[in-house]
PAVEX-741372 format. One record per residue: z, x, y of N, C-alpha, C in turn; residue in three letters. Coordinates in steps of 0.02 Angstrom, whole numbers, plus 50000, padded with zeros to 5 digits. Each point is the difference from the previous one (the first is absolute). Layout:
BEGIN
ZXYZXYZXYALA...
This chain:
BEGIN
551285602257642499554996649954500294993249977MET500524997750035500304993749980499524994250005LYS499535000650048499524994650009499564999149938LYS499825005749969499594999749939500394996749944ILE500645002149992500424997149948500084992550012GLU500114998150063500094992950015499354996149987ALA499435003250016499354996949989499884998749926PHE500125005049959499894999449928500494995049969VAL500635000350021500504995449974499824992850016ASP499734998950060499814993350021499424997449959GLU499545004549982499424998049960500224997149932LEU500505003249970500224998049933500614995450002TYR500184997650059500614996150007500004993749956HIS499444996349999499984993749964499635000449934SER499885006249977499635000949938500485000049941VAL499884995749951500414999849941499695004149944GLY500415002249954499745003949944500485005449979GLY499745004749962500405005549974500225004550057ASN500655000850009500265003950057499795007349996LYS500015002949939499815007049992499275001150020LYS499584995449979499295000450017499894999450075GLU500364995250031499944999050072500245006250038ILE500555003049978500265006050033499505005849995ASP499675000649943499505005349992499414998950046GLU499784993750006499444998550045500195001250073LEU500624998250018500235001250068500045007550016LYS500255003849952500055007350010499315003150008ALA499524997649960499325002750005499684998350067GLU500114993950024499734997950064500315004150057MET500665001149997500335004050051499725007150003LYS499895002949942499735006849997499315000450032ASN499574995049986499344999950031500054999550076HIS500444995750024500084999250072500285006350032LEU500495003149968500305006250027499485005650003LEU499595000649949499475005150001499524998850058GLU499834993650010499554998350056500335001750067ALA500654998750006500365001550062500005007550013VAL500135004149949500015007250009499325002750021HIS499474997349971499325002150020499864998350073GLU500204994050020499884997950069500425004250049LEU500615001649981500435004250043499705007050007LYS499705002549946499695006650004499395000150045SER499734994050012499434999350046500224999150072GLU500655000050011500264999750068500294993350020GLY500014995249954500284993550015500765000349998LYS500324995750041500734999649997500204996349936SER500645000449983500234996949938499884992450001GLU500174996950057499924992850005499274997949996GLN499565004050035499284998549997499745000949929GLU500235005349967499775001549932500204994449952ALA500624997550008500234994649956499604993750011ILE499884998250063499624994050016499285000449973ASP499695005950010499315000849976499974999849923ILE500495003349967500015000149927500074992949972ALA500454996150030500094993249976499374995950013ILE499685001050058499394996350016499445001849952GLU499935006549985499495002149953500134997449929ARG500634999449984500184997649933499814992749990PHE499904996550055499774993149994500424995150038GLY500565001950024500414995350037500464996149954GLY500564998150028500524996649961499754993649968GLU499654995850037499794993649974499525000749942LYS499515004550008499505000949948500305003049937GLU500425005150008500305003349942500474995249963ILE500394996150038500454995249969499604995049958ARG499434998050026499574995349964499755003149935SER499795006450003499755003449940500565000749948ILE500595002250023500565000949954500194993349968VAL500034994850041500184993449974499504997649949GLY499355001250013499484997949953500055003949935GLN500185006550004500075004149940500544997249954LEU500594998650027500544997549958499884992849979PHE499654996250042499834993249982499515000049941LYS499535004650001499515000649945500355001649934ALA500515004350003500385001749940500364993949973GLN500304996050044500354994049978499524994949971LYS499414999350033499504995349976499765002049930VAL499895006549991499785002549935500514998449946PHE500645001250015500534998749952500034992549982ALA499924995750051500024992849987499414997949957LYS499425002950013499414998249961500095002049927ARG500305005849989500135002249932500464995049965VAL500524997750035500464995149971499654993449986LEU499604997650047499654993749991499515000349941TYR499655005649994499535000749944500385000249934ILE500585003549999500415000249940500234993049979ALA500254996250048500234993249985499424995549978LEU499415001150030499414996149980499815001349928SER500045006449979499855001749931500514996749953PHE500644999950021500524997049959499874992549991PHE499864996650055499874992749997499374998549960VAL499465003850015499364998749966500065001249924LEU500345005449982500095001549928500404994649966THR500534997650034500404994649971499594993749991SER499574998450048499594994049996499495000649943ILE499665005849997499495001049947500324999649931VAL500585003349991500344999849935500214992949983CYS500234996350050500204993149988499404995749979GLY499425001150032499404996249982499785001749929ILE500005006549983499805002049932500474997049948LEU500655000150015500494997149954499874992549991TRP499864996550055499884992749997499374998649959ALA499475004050010499384999049962500135001149925ILE500385005349985500135001549930500424994449968ASP500494997450036500404994449975499564993949987GLU499554998750047499544994249991499575000949937ARG499735006149992499575001249942500394999449934ASP500615002749999500404999649939500174992749984MET500154996050051500154992949989499384996349974ASN499415001850027499384996949977499865001949927GLU500145006349983499905002249931500454996049952ASN500644999350020500474996249959499784992849993LEU499764997050055499774993149998499394999349956ALA499545004850004499404999749959500175000549926THR500445004849982500215000849931500354993749975ALA500434997150042500354993949981499534994249989GLY499474999550042499514994749994499625000749934THR499805006249984499635001249938500424998149939ILE500635002350001500454998449943500114992549995ILE500074996650057500104992749999499384996449973ALA499415002550017499384997049976499915000949925MET500315005349973499945001549929500564996849958LEU500444996350032500554997049963499754995549944GLU500275001149941499824996249940499285001249977ASP499675005350028499325001649978500045005749949LYS499604999449947499985005149949499475005350014GLU499504998050040499455004750016499754998550070ALA499615004750027499734999250068499264998249994ILE499844994150025499304997749997499595003350055SER499344999349994499565002850051500104996650067GLU500134993649999500124996450063500635002650035ASP500515001649961500625002650028499895007050029MET499595003949966499845006750026499664999550068LYS499554995150008499684999050064500504998050053GLU500484995949982500534998150047500425006050020GLU500145004349952500395006150015499615004550048PHE499345000649986499585004250044500024997450072ASN499934993550008500024996950066500685001250034THR500524999949959500685000750026500125007150029LEU499745005149967500185006950019499465003750039VAL499384997650000499465003950030500055000750076GLN500334995450033500075000450073500625004050021ASP500395002449953500605003950016499835007449990GLN499825003350055499755006849996500525005049976ASN500644998350007500525004749978500045000549924GLN499754994849965500015000249927499385003849976ILE500115005649967499455004149977499774998149930LEU500464998749956499814997249935500604996349970ASN499844995649954500514995849970499814998649927ILE500505000349957499904998449929500534995049977GLN499784995649956500464995149972500035001049925VAL500605000749973500105001449929500414994449967TYR499904999349936500464995849961500675003649997LYS500544996550013500665003150002500175003449934MET499804997049945500165002849934499665006749989ALA499445001350035499635006349990500315005950039ASP500394998650053500245005450043500765000650003VAL500354994849983500735000150008500335003549941LYS500465004650017500375003649950500754999650017ARG500404998649949500734999550010500325005449957VAL500385004550032500335005449964500624997549964SER500305004449960500604998249963500594998450047GLU499995003250059500534998750049499894993550039SER499414997049991499864993750034499585000750063GLY499835006150020499595001050060499284998149986SER499674997250051499324997549992499525004650038VAL499435001649969499485003950032499324997049982SER499505001650042499344997249990499495005749993TYR499624999849945499545005449984499284997550004HIS499735000050059499334997250010499455004549974THR500135006649996499485004649976499864999249926LYS500464996749965499924999149928499674993349983GLU499804996250052499714993449988499364999150039ALA499614995049979499384998350035500124993850043THR499835000250065500144994250042499564994049982PRO500304994150006499624993949989499574998350061ALA500215002750057499614999150062500085006250043TYR499465002150032500035005950043499554999050060GLN500255001950059499614999750062500085006750036TYR499445002750023500035006550035499654999450067GLU500365002050053499724999850068499525005950009ASN499514999150044499505005350012500295006150033ALA500604999450032500295005750036500565003349959VAL499974999349934500545002549957500015007649994SER499585003650038500005007349997500535003150045ASP500384995950037500505002750046500655001549963GLN499975004749952500565001349956500595003350035ASN499905002850058500535003850033500534995650031TRP499894993550003500524995550027500064993649958ARG500045001149935500074994349954500734998949980LEU500144993949982500654998549970499894995349942ILE500305001649943499944995749940500554994850002ASP499814993849987500474994550002499934995949936LEU500554998449967499994995849942500394993650014GLY499714994349980500324993650013500094996249935TYR500604997749987500144996049941500544994950017ALA499904993849980500504994850010500344998449934LEU500624997950003500374998449939499664994549961ASN500015000749935499744994949954499264998550011ASP499625005050018499274999150007499655004249947THR499394998049985499615003449949499525005150029GLU500035001050067499505004350032500345005150046TRP499665005750007500255005550042499445002250045TYR500145000950065499505002050050500145007150023VAL499505004349995500045006950025499525000750059GLN500235003150053499605000250061500055007050032MET499445002350028500005006050042499834997850070GLU500395002350049499934997750068500065005850049SER499664999450057500085004850054500724999750026ASN500305005750012500675000350027499995003150070GLU499984995750051500005002450069500665003450017ILE500534998149964500665002950013499995007649995PHE499545002749961499965007349992499835003550066ALA499694996550047499835003050064500605000850046PHE500514995949990500564999850047500365006750007ILE500175003549946500335006650009499585004950039PRO499345000049988499555004650036499984998350075PHE499904993650015499974997950071500665001350035VAL500554998349967500655000950032500165007450010SER499815004349952500135007250007499625002850060PHE499364998450006499595002750055500274997350067ILE500094993450004500214996950063500685002350023GLY500495000049955500685001950019500065007550011PHE499575004049967500005007250012499765001650071ALA499474996450022499755000950069500534997850049VAL500314994149987500534997650044500575005050005TYR500255002549943500575004649999499845006450038ALA499385002549992499805006150035500004999050075THR499694994550023499954998750072500704998650029LEU500414996349963500674998650025500405006450007PHE499935004549952500355006550002499775004050061THR499354999950014499745003650059500304997150063ILE500024993350004500294996850060500745001950007TRP500374999849946500725001550002500115007350022ALA499575004549976500065007150019499865000850074ILE499484996750025499855000450072500584997450041ILE500284994449979500554996950036500625004550000ASN500155003049942500575004649996499895006250043ALA499385002350003499845005950040500124998650074TYR499794994250024500094998250070500734998750018HIS500414998849950500714999150013500415006349985HIS499645005649990500325006549990500445000249937LYS499824996249950500424999749940499615001749936ARG499415002850009499595001349941500225006349964LEU500074999649935500135005849958499734998549931ASN500005004949956499714999349933500354994549960ILE500654999250012500384994949964499744993050015GLY499884998650065499754993450018499294999049975TRP499595005250001499314999449974500014997849927ILE500435003349960500064998349929500274992949992ILE500494998250042500294993249997499484994750015THR499595001150052499474995350018499494999449944PHE499825005849971499475000149949500214996349937ALA500635000849979500214997249936500344993150006PHE500314998750057500374993750007499664995150048LEU499505002550038499604995850044500434996050048ASN499964993349999500364995850047500755001149994VAL500255000549938500715001249989500215006650032VAL499575005149993500145006550030500034999650076GLY499554996050029500004999350073500614996250024TYR500224995049962500614996450018500615004649998LEU500015004449950500545005049997499985004550061ILE499395002150018499915004150060500264996550062TYR499854993650007500234996150057500754999450001GLN500304998749942500734999349997500365006550017MET499735005549974500295006650016499955001450075VAL499424998250029499915001150072500484995850041GLY500084993749980500474995650037500715002649995ALA500185002649941500685002749991500105006250042LYS499495004350004500055006150040500084998450074SER499624995050024500064998050070500694997250015LYS500274996249953500674997250009500525005450005LYS499945005149957500485005650001499945003950065LEU499385001050024499915003550063500304996250058GLU499944993349998500274995850052500775000550001SER500285000049940500745000549994500245006750027VAL499645005449984500195006750022499965000650076GLU499494996950030499925000450073500554996050035LEU500224994749969500534995950032500685003249989ASN
């Protein structure tokens, strides 16, 4: 039966992957061929004829080698796709979070500039005229991130404690000017901002949309998907290199890329030790 063993060994000669898995597939194929040979011999065929017929019925060396090669190629392609999708999620999440951060920075800078402009316009003013209120409305109505804004006399809201710390109590005063955006019902992502400049008689209180609040949510979802897919890829890779165990699974899951680098370094060290032992 050496011809069957040689036939099966030749089929898997150039196939890469997990050695244990390949050995199991080879053993299973040999058993199928041997069973076919025994059946043919019981029908009166010689051993050589039975072997040739069994191999021919099995599909022939060229066809079987093609099927085996495609099987292991499909596994490698699947693993690569998992890795590429994981990296895509990582990059996309980083880009989205960066865009959200940039938008939030822009909005906060616009808020600061708006408050500064209002305070500058009120310099040396004792009261806010109707014309100034119209100017304030024009200034803030096109900025959708500003939900509402109030302007107070500094003397009405500023409090200085005995220790010298300064606080502003807007709820205890009536604003001299107030503007409210039509979309001010979005309370779940608001941020309160107070603006005051040194030696000014006015204080600006503002409520604004905070896009920054989305970043933790987006980053958690995106990086969680990335980490899961990367862990799956690392597990598949370790399995095909006959080094998979529960320890590496935990390492990949919790340390991700760092865990895989440790896995690679341990593998390189093991190969080096084996090489030294053989020499």
